[in-house]
C-alpha positions in Angstrom: -54.6 -6.5 -14.0 -51.2 -7.2 -12.5 -48.0 -6.2 -14.3 -45.0 -8.3 -13.8 -41.4 -7.4 -14.5 -40.2 -10.9 -14.4 -37.6 -11.5 -17.0 -37.6 -14.8 -18.8 -34.1 -16.4 -19.0 -33.1 -18.9 -21.6 -33.1 -22.5 -20.5 -29.9 -23.5 -18.8 -28.5 -25.5 -21.7 -29.8 -23.5 -24.6 -27.5 -22.4 -27.3 -27.8 -18.8 -26.2 -26.5 -19.6 -22.7 -23.7 -21.8 -24.1 -22.7 -19.0 -26.4 -22.6 -16.6 -23.5 -20.5 -19.0 -21.5 -18.1 -19.4 -24.4 -17.7 -15.7 -24.8 -17.0 -15.3 -21.1 -14.4 -18.0 -21.2 -12.8 -16.4 -24.2 -12.6 -13.0 -22.4 -11.1 -14.7 -19.3 -8.6 -16.6 -21.4 -7.5 -13.3 -23.0 -7.2 -11.6 -19.7 -5.1 -14.5 -18.3 -2.9 -14.6 -21.3 -2.5 -10.8 -22.0 -3.2 -9.3 -18.6 -5.6 -6.5 -18.0 -8.1 -5.3 -15.4 -10.3 -8.1 -14.2 -13.7 -6.9 -12.9 -17.2 -8.4 -13.2 -18.4 -5.3 -15.1 -15.4 -5.3 -17.4 -15.7 -9.0 -18.2 -19.5 -8.7 -18.7 -19.0 -5.8 -21.1 -16.3 -7.5 -23.1 -18.3 -10.8 -23.3 -21.5 -8.9 -24.1 -23.4 -10.5 -21.1 -25.1 -8.9 -18.2 -23.5 -8.8 -14.7 -26.6 -10.6 -13.5 -25.7 -13.5 -15.8 -22.3 -13.8 -14.2 -23.8 -13.6 -10.6 -26.4 -16.3 -11.4 -25.9 -19.4 -9.4 -25.7 -21.6 -12.5 -22.6 -19.6 -13.6 -20.8 -20.0 -10.2 -17.7 -21.6 -11.9 -17.4 -18.7 -14.3 -17.6 -16.2 -11.4 -15.1 -18.3 -9.3 -12.6 -18.2 -12.2 -13.1 -14.5 -12.7 -12.5 -13.9 -9.0 -9.4 -16.1 -9.1 -8.0 -13.9 -11.8 -8.9 -10.8 -10.0 -7.2 -12.1 -6.9 -3.9 -12.5 -8.9 -3.9 -8.8 -9.6 -1.6 -6.6 -7.5 -3.3 -4.4 -4.9 -2.0 -1.3 -6.6 -4.9 -1.5 -9.1 -2.6 -2.2 -12.0 -3.5 -5.1 -14.2 -1.6 -8.4 -13.5 1.1 -9.3 -15.9 0.5 -12.3 -18.1 2.0 -15.6 -16.8 4.9 -15.7 -19.2 6.0 -12.2 -18.1 5.8 -12.9 -14.4 9.1 -13.5 -12.5 9.7 -17.0 -11.4 10.4 -17.9 -7.8 14.0 -18.9 -8.6 14.6 -15.6 -10.4 13.0 -13.7 -7.5 15.3 -15.5 -5.0 18.3 -14.7 -7.2 17.5 -11.0 -7.3 16.9 -10.9 -3.5 20.2 -12.7 -2.9 22.0 -10.2 -5.2 20.4 -7.2 -3.5 21.3 -8.5 0.0 24.9 -9.1 -1.1 25.1 -5.5 -2.5 23.5 -4.2 0.7 26.1 -6.1 2.8 29.0 -4.7 0.7 27.6 -1.2 1.1 27.4 -1.6 4.9 31.0 -2.8 5.0 32.1 0.2 2.9 30.2 2.6 5.1 31.9 1.1 8.2 35.4 1.4 6.5 34.6 5.0 5.6 33.5 5.8 9.1 36.7 4.4 10.5 38.8 6.4 8.0 36.9 9.6 8.9 37.4 8.9 12.6 41.2 8.5 12.0 41.3 11.7 9.9 39.4 13.7 12.5 41.7 12.4 15.2 44.7 13.5 13.2 43.2 16.9 12.6 42.5 17.3 16.3 46.1 16.3 17.1 47.4 18.8 14.5 45.3 21.6 16.0 46.6 20.8 19.5 50.2 20.8 18.2 50.7 17.1 18.9 53.1 15.6 16.3 51.5 13.2 13.8 53.0 9.7 13.8 
């Protein structure tokens, strides 16, 4: 007698599969809205489905959406911020412009201070040599 370990899966459109898909979508919606670590194992655990379910070819759209959310995460490993908390491109450009302007002003001030120091050191040298100061 031959033993099989073949698992029987529910039919593709059964209520069990549809309930699993709804749970996965709910978890992905929550992660997109609230932020959080996006991994296959994490989503599967929160949605109470198996990782195999997510990797099944019939669930390719779910896996694609999951990977899309995971790709939005920063490479630092920290969870991505929710959309409403992310900085807009216009705000980012404004911050960059302000920082560049501040950087330019600091460079100008450094140049002015270098010149003042050079003049002061020149006067000190002249005083040490006994040359009258103008």
